[in-house]
N, C-alpha and C positions, 0 to 999 in steps of 0.2 A: 390485703386485694386480690380480690382475684381476678383474673381477668376468662372471658368464655372466651370458645374457637372464633364467634362469630364477630368477637367488640375486634379481636382479635385480626381481623379477614376484613373487616371493616377502614379500621387502621392502620393498615396490608396496602390498599386499596388508594386512601384515600396521599397516601406516600406516593404510591405508582406512578397517581397521573399529579402530582402541583413537579414528582419531577422530569417532567414530562416540558415543562418553560422555563427550565435550564439553558441561556441561551451556549449555544453552540458558533462552531464556526464553520461550516458546514457551504464552505464557499471556492472557485477554480477561479484565483485571479486569471489575468490575460496570460495570454502563452508567450511569454519575454522572443524564446527567439527555440522553433522548431531544430531541435539536435538533427545535423541531418546525415542517411546512415540509409547502407547497401538496401532491401527491396523485405530480404526475408529475416533480417535482425533486429527493424525497426517495425514490424510487424505480430513476433515471437515477446519485443519485451515490453508491447502496444498489448498485449495478451498475458503475462506475469506479473508484469512487474510497476504501468504506468496507472493503478486507481489508486497505489502511496507515494510516485517517486515522479509526479506529475501533478499540470495545473488542469488535466484532460481527465478530476478521479470520475469516474461515477457513480452516483450515492444511488445507493439502496434502500428499499426498503427503510431494515432496520435501522440504516449511520439514522432514521427521524425516530424510533422507536427511547427511552433511556430506560437500564444502561444504557444499557448492548447502544449505543450512539454513541455513550463517551466511549469507551472502547475503539470507536468503529474510529471515533474525529480525533483523539488524541495519536492512532498506527499510525494513520496520515500524515499528521501534523509534524509528527517524528519522521514516517519518509520522505517525507519533503525536504528537512533540515538536513538528512544525512545523503541524500541525492536526487536532483528536482532535473526529472531533464523540461521538461518545458523551461529551467531558465538558463541551462547548458549546454556549452560551444564543447562539437570534437574535443576540440584542439587542451579544454580542463581536462576533462579525461586523461587526454597524456600525457601531459606534460606534469598528474599528480600521483608515482605511481604508489606512491601507498590506494590512490581508487580502488585502481587498477590491481591490487591485491583481491582488497575489499572485494571488492563487484565480480573476478571469476570465484574466490573461493566460497559465496556464496550462491555461483548456477553452475558450480563443482557440483556443489554438496547439496544441489534441490532444493527444499523450498523453506531449509527449518524454522529461517527464519523468518514467518508470519503462518506459523502451523495452520493456528486457528483460520483464515483465511482463506486459502484454500483448500479446507476440510469442510468451508463455507459455500464456494466458487472453484471444483476442483478443476475444474474443465477451464480454468489458469493455468495452472500447470504446463511445465517444460517439461517436452515429451526427449526422449533421449536423443533427437536428431538438433532438436533443437536447440538443446545445451549445449552438446559438441561446437557445432555450428560457429553457438554468442562465446564460447573460450575459444574457438580456433582463432575463428575476427578481432577476439582480441589482445590475442600472442600476436596478429600477424601487424594490427595497428600497432601496436603498440611497439613495436622495438622494427 
């Protein structure tokens, strides 16, 4: 049995259309507690981190087109599980030295933990000034 290019393309299109109907959790639960931070620190975190690490995710168009939507939804879910600023108190960060070490490492090394996101939205990358301010604030707050 041989398949023509036309039949392969037709079936591929049907599969892509059917993929759109797979339900995903693209919701933003209510913000339980808004973490209190200095203005510059909070604006830097909102710009670079809140799309994956809070309940204030901005779902772009790509988050509604399968199969990319699966990747976006999974990335946001794992980001919220790792650290969710909408359900976190500042004391929780300070009490867990392991958390602060991970946060410092991610901020210091740049956007290596989600390269695809920062390629898609380069405006969300932290500047060197923001990165230094965040690391300095974490060091000051934790010690």
